[in-house]
N, C-alpha and C positions, 0 to 999 in steps of 0.2 A: 391097652394102648390108646393113645390119643389119636383121633382121626379128625383132620380138618376137612370140611366139605363146603363146596360152593357150586352155584349153578347160574343159570339165567332163567327167564320165564319158561323156556321150553322144557326145562328139567325140574321145575319147582315141585310138582306133585311127586315126581320120581324121587327127588331128594328127600322129601319129608318121609316117605315110606322107608327109604334106605337108612335115614338117621335113626328111625325107630328100631330097625333091624340091628344096626350097629350097637345102639345103646342096650338093647335086649341081650346082645351077645357079650356085654360087659365092657364095651369100649367107651371112652370119654369122647363125646362128639362135640366139636366146635363148629357151629354153623356161621359161615361168613356171608350168608345171604344169597339171594334176597329173602325177605320174610313175607312178602306178599306179591301177588301176580301183577306184573306190569309188562304188557306186550312190547313196550319200547325200552325196556331196561337194557343196560350195557354190561355184558359179562366180564370185561377185562378187570375191573376193580374187584369184583367178588373173587375171581380166580386168583388174581395176584395176592389178595389178602390171605387166602387159604394157603397159597404157596409160601408166603412170607411166614405164616404160622409154623409150617413144617420146617423151614430153614432156621427160624429162631429156636424151635424146639431142638433141632439137631445140634445147634451151637451150644445149647444149654444142657445137652445130654438127656433130653426127654425122648422117650420112644414114641415116635409119631409117624404117620403117613398122611397123604392127602388124596381126596377124590373130588374131581370136578366134572360137571355135567353140562351139556348143552344139546342142541338139536343133533349135531353130528359129533360133537366132542373135539372137533379140529381147532376151532378158535380158542376154546378153553385150554387145550393143551398148549397152544402157542403162548397164550397169556401166562400160564404157570411157568413155562420155560424161560420167561424173561427175568425171573427172580434168580439171582446168583445162588448156586448150590442146588438148584432144583433140576431133577431129571424126570420130566413128566412124559409118560408114554400113553399113546392112544391104544386102548384095549378094546378088542372086539370078540374075544374068545377066551376060554380058560387057558389055552396054550399061550396066547399073547400076555396074559396075566402072569403066568409062570416065567416066561422069558424076560419080561420087563424087570422082574425081581432078580432072577438067577443071573442073567447076563449083563444087565444095565444098572442094577441096584437102584431102580426107579424108586423115587420116594413120593411120587404123585402119579395117579392114573386119571385118565380122562375117558369118559364113556358118552356115547351119543344116545341121549334119552329117546330120540325118535327112531333109533336103529335097533333097539333091543327091548325086550320085556323086562319088567322089574325083576322077575325070577332070574333071568340071565345076568342082569347087572349084579344082583346079590351074589351069584355064583362067581362072577369075575372078581368082585371085591373080596369075598372070603378067600378065594384062591390067592389073590395078591397079598393079603394080610398074612396068611400062614406060610407063604413061600419065602425062604431065606435067600439072601445073596450067597452065591457059591464061594466067593473069594478066590476063584481061579485067577492065577497070575495074569493071564491074557485079558480078563475082564477088568481087573484092578488097573492094569496098565492103560487100557483104553479109557476108562473113566477118569484116570489121572490126566490123560491128554486133554479130555474135554474140560476139566477144571483148569488146566494150565491155559488153554485158549480163552476160557472165560475171564481169567485174571489178567492175562498178558496180551491177548490178541494174536498169539502165535503158538506153535508147538515146536519146541526145540528139536532139531534134527529131522523134522518131518516135511520140510519144504512147504510150509504154510506161510504165506506172505502176511505180514502184519496188516491188519485192517486199518485203513486211515481214510 
């Protein structure tokens, strides 16, 4: 599987260790940066590029997922979710890794590098990668509603006012 990865300065060392783990596990790792430590770097571009990689792979039928890191993982998740078609989930346990895939068909996870050990992050990521989406009708329906809102600014029949 192809794994797109991005971070900011807070997760750089973390990211490098995880990239090695993923590559050693047989995954193709695409690093969207940064490549060197800069305490003043800005995570949005790195994370958006990783999310765009996942979205483009999905469009092209390539099996891929994304992992983004930062101090808390919050901003990185927000950045990734700005890319159409991306469902990025903040993960802080194996249970949230499983639910992100099973219930939300998340295609990107975000992890706080200052919140977890590398071993915990590896566990979250491995769990995320190996967990399939359930395809339960209720989850498919809800994800379709999110996609509809993303495309149109409303959800038909759900009393969502168009954003203007």
